[in-house]
N, C-alpha and C positions, 0 to 999 in steps of 0.2 A: 578590555577586550577588543569589544567591538567597534569603537570611536579609532583606536589603535588600524584594525583592517580597513575603516572606512577614509582614514587617514592615507592611508598606503597604496589604497584604489586610485584617491586621487593624485594620488604623484602621480601615480605608473598610467595612469591616464595624462595625465598632460604631458608627462617624455614622450609617450608614441604618437601624443597628434590627435586622436579622438576630439570630435566636436558634437556635441546634442545635434539631436539630429534638429528638433524643429521644428517639429508635426506632429500633434497629439492627437486621441484614439476618440471615438467617436461613443457616445455612452456604452453601445450596444457593445461594441467593444471590450470596454472593459467590464463591463457584468460578467462577459461568457472568461474572460479571463479570471474573475474575483468567483465564479462556478467553480472551473478548471482547476482552480488552488486549494479551494477548498476543498473538491472531493481528493484529490494527494492529501493534505496533511489528515484528510480523515485516513486516513491509509492508513498514516504514522499512530496516529490513536488508537486505530482498531488494531496496532502492532502490539503497544504495548498494554493496554487491556488485559489483549487475547493473554500475554502472560504475568501478569497481574494477577488475575483470578483462575489462571489453570486451564486453562481453555487447550495451550499448546508449551512449551518446556522454549528454553532457548533455544539451543539448537533449531529447533523448528521455525521458531523466531527469524529466527541468522537467513533459514533456506528464503525465507518469504519476505525478508529484505532484499536480497540479493536477487530475485526474481522481480522485485517490484522497485532495486532502480535499474536493471536491465529493460525493464517494456515503459520504464523513465525514459530511461534515455532515447528506446529506438523511437516509441511511438511521440510523443508529447515534449522531448525537446529535440527529438531529430538530428542525435549529435552524433548516434553509434551507426555508423554503417561498413557492413563490410569492405568496401575503396577509401576508406579511412583509415583503416585497417593497415590494409597494402601499402597506404603510401609510405608510412612507418619506415 
């Protein structure tokens, strides 16, 4: 399934004319991004552990996951804005 998804992305990017940027990031930027993504992955792991060992019910974990996804969109990815929601 992952291979099919990668193939779809390759075909879609070629069809839309996306080109690689050609620039590479320095080591400090790569380490900062790796640290940020490891913290985000840790949150997902804690959700599963919390549910598995009974620290929270599945409903509570679902609420935490919703709050986590909204915070991720607003703070990290910066995709979710009020201006973007009004333009639809």
